[in-house]
C-alpha positions, -999 to 999 in steps of 0.1 A, spaced: 491 -103 -601 482 -75 -572 504 -42 -567 511 -44 -535 520 -8 -530 494 2 -552 468 -16 -537 478 -6 -500 472 30 -514 437 24 -527 426 5 -495 439 37 -475 427 63 -495 391 47 -490 399 46 -453 406 78 -452 378 94 -469 360 74 -446 372 84 -416 359 119 -423 325 115 -423 324 80 -403 300 93 -370 315 80 -333 314 49 -320 306 56 -288 339 46 -277 366 73 -269 394 56 -271 392 23 -298 425 13 -297 427 11 -256 390 -7 -252 406 -29 -276 439 -32 -262 457 -30 -295 495 -13 -302 480 -11 -338 464 25 -348 428 30 -362 406 46 -385 378 47 -361 358 29 -387 331 8 -379 330 -30 -380 299 -26 -406 315 1 -423 345 -18 -429 326 -52 -438 308 -27 -467 342 -16 -478 352 -53 -482 317 -67 -496 319 -36 -522 349 -49 -530 387 -29 -547 403 -25 -578 422 -63 -574 392 -78 -562 386 -101 -599 420 -113 -591 423 -152 -582 417 -161 -549 451 -176 -550 465 -141 -560 442 -117 -534 449 -148 -508 488 -139 -511 477 -100 -510 459 -104 -479 486 -121 -464 509 -99 -468 492 -72 -457 483 -89 -425 518 -93 -423 532 -57 -429 505 -38 -420 496 -21 -384 464 -9 -386 434 -25 -371 407 -21 -399 434 -34 -425 439 -64 -406 402 -66 -401 398 -68 -440 427 -100 -440 409 -118 -419 374 -113 -439 393 -127 -468 410 -155 -448 373 -166 -441 362 -168 -471 400 -187 -483 392 -213 -453 355 -219 -467 366 -227 -503 396 -245 -493 385 -274 -467 423 -289 -460 445 -290 -433 468 -265 -456 438 -235 -451 445 -244 -413 479 -237 -410 477 -202 -436 449 -194 -408 478 -205 -379 500 -187 -394 479 -152 -387 486 -160 -348 523 -141 -346 505 -105 -354 479 -110 -330 477 -88 -294 443 -78 -287 411 -102 -282 389 -84 -309 417 -99 -336 421 -130 -315 384 -138 -314 377 -136 -354 412 -159 -357 396 -185 -335 363 -184 -353 378 -191 -386 402 -222 -377 372 -233 -357 349 -235 -380 372 -249 -402 384 -277 -378 351 -301 -394 377 -304 -422 403 -323 -407 393 -324 -367 422 -344 -357 450 -329 -369 439 -296 -360 430 -303 -328 464 -322 -321 478 -287 -337 460 -262 -314 467 -288 -283 505 -280 -287 499 -243 -285 489 -248 -245 524 -246 -238 532 -216 -258 546 -184 -242 527 -158 -261 496 -155 -242 474 -153 -273 486 -182 -290 474 -203 -255 443 -184 -259 441 -197 -294 445 -236 -281 407 -230 -266 388 -204 -281 385 -222 -312 377 -255 -295 343 -230 -286 332 -226 -322 339 -263 -327 317 -273 -302 286 -262 -317 291 -277 -347 267 -310 -353 299 -326 -370 321 -323 -343 333 -360 -326 353 -345 -301 348 -360 -267 346 -342 -231 384 -358 -229 391 -334 -256 378 -304 -239 395 -312 -201 427 -321 -220 431 -286 -234 414 -267 -202 431 -282 -175 463 -269 -185 455 -232 -185 432 -235 -152 463 -215 -135 471 -195 -166 479 -160 -158 469 -146 -188 435 -123 -180 416 -129 -215 431 -167 -214 413 -172 -180 382 -155 -203 387 -182 -225 390 -210 -197 355 -197 -189 336 -193 -220 349 -221 -232 335 -247 -202 300 -225 -201 296 -234 -237 309 -268 -229 280 -272 -205 255 -273 -235 264 -304 -246 280 -322 -217 262 -306 -185 270 -336 -161 309 -337 -173 308 -296 -166 295 -301 -126 319 -330 -123 345 -311 -135 334 -276 -116 328 -299 -80 366 -307 -86 382 -278 -98 359 -247 -86 384 -244 -61 416 -235 -77 397 -216 -106 398 -178 -111 368 -158 -101 368 -149 -139 370 -183 -152 342 -196 -126 320 -166 -130 318 -172 -166 318 -208 -165 288 -211 -137 262 -186 -158 241 -216 -170 237 -240 -139 213 -242 -116 214 -215 -87 222 -240 -61 251 -259 -79 264 -221 -87 259 -215 -44 271 -249 -36 305 -240 -57 308 -208 -40 308 -224 -6 335 -246 -16 356 -217 -30 351 -199 0 365 -231 25 389 -233 6 403 -194 6 398 -202 43 416 -231 47 447 -211 25 448 -185 56 452 -212 80 
């Protein structure tokens, strides 16, 4: 059993001591850069990773016991670096527990997300876990498309990017388009980044399908999503698509 308050004090003591000697990261306002309400010790990611790797007094406890602690830490903490510790352990837990229940645990972390860094980390965990329950996890992620919370809508897309890179993925272009289409007109900045990011990487595996999608939908895509989605296509196609967008804007003004 891990005594939560004692473990929390242990971590706080380590982070406080390190924060006194940590050199500036080069980013003046980390909180603003990440876009979070959570406070920082202003520790660099490699520093936090080194602390996690070294371990704590409770690091020899059974995995289920540690996961319970890190879940509570995630749920109750308002510290960015401490929440990163929880995500680090969640990644290990999900790698060990190759089942749908581990995904559900990871999904439960979504409600505390308020920034792109934690969002990307959690999405990478979920996306890599998809190989163990692809159909069910895809179904759950697809349902997030209609969530009110923008980070949940983003989580409907970004994990697919990580799963796309797996040789074990059996998702077809239809799965990806079914997830992307509802979010094309999404007003969330980070959702639009996810749309463009996923399309760009989708094109690596489905180049013809990407071009077809772009020629059909380029006119209505945001500048953010369009610029990212077209990073790897030919210059000729990119210029032609820009003309389509330009002509559409002219028609809208008429």
